[in-house]
N, C-alpha and C positions, 0 to 999 in steps of 0.2 A: 431620533438618535439611533444610530447604528452601534452595537457594541463592537469592540476591537476584536476582530476574528483572526485566527491563524489557521493554516492547514498544515499538517504535519505528513510528512510524505517518506514512505521506507520502502525499499526494494529487497527482494529476497530471491535465493536461487531456486526455492520450489515453493508449489502451493500448497503443501502440506505445513510449512513453518508459517506462511502468511495466513493461512486459516487459524493456526493456534493465536497470532496476533490479533485477528478480527475477534475471535472470542474472548481474549483479554480484553479488549477495548469494550465490547458489549458489557461483559461482567462488570468493568470499571465505570460503568453509567454513560458511555458515550452513545447518543441515539443512533440507531441503525441507520436513519436517514442520513446521517453525517457521515458514514464510514462508506468508502468505496474500495473495491477490490477490482483491479485489473490485471491481465495477463497477456504476455506477447503471444501471438500466434506461433504454435509449435511447428517446427519443421518435422515431419515423420521420419523416423530413423528406421532402417530395416532391423535392427537390434529390438527396438521398443517401439513399435508403430502404434500411434494414437494414443500414448498415454499421457504426454506432455507434462509429466510431473516434474522432472528436473529440467527448468528453463534456462539455465546459464546465470550470469552474474546478475543481471537486472531483468530476471524472467518475470517477477509477479511484483505487482505494486500494490500497497495498501495507502490509502489517504484517509485521514480524519479531519473534519472541519471543527474547530474547536474556539471557545473563548480563550483569549491570550494567556489568561492566568492558569488553564489547564493543559497548555501545550508543553510543558516540562514532563507533567505526568504521562501524558500520551507518548512522549520520546522514549521514557523509561519503559512502558509497555511494549514498544515497538523494539527497543534493544534487547527484550527478554528472549527473542529469537534473533540470532546473529544476523543482523541486516547487512546488504552489501552497499547501501546508501540510507542516510537518514538526515531529512532537512527540514526545517520549518520555513515556510514562506506564507505570503499573503494569498488572498482568494484568487488572484492570477498566477499562481506558482509556476504553471507550465510557461510562462515567459520568463521566468528569473533564469538567470545565467547557469546556475547549477543544473537546471532541468536538462541542459544539452549534455550532461554526463549519462544521461539514460538513453542508450542506443534504441533508435525505433520508437519511441516514446508515442509518437502520433498512430502507430500501428497497433497500441494495446487494446485489448476489447474488454469492456466492464462485464464482469461476471455477477451473477445473482448471489446474494449473501444470503444463506440459508442455516446460518449458524445460530447456535443458542436458543433454538425453538423448541 
């Protein structure tokens, strides 16, 4: 019997804010294996080449897989840094209608999470 799982997804404009959210989720008891951090590939700019820090409205994505009863607590933690989007979905959240609000979602690259170690 599978427990009822949800995936909470939030997007942020910069990697630093998303990193702080990941740290809060880890401190809140969400297992590292259930937290994912993705970044939209950065276009290099002449003013700030290679930094990729400010990624635009939906440039960095944090997701956490959680039992349904802990989804609201995850939303609260994700709202601690102002997200550009926060949604709760099922295991296949990428196919949900609201996922189309994240431009270039398929091009996002998963990042290693080295927080809280």
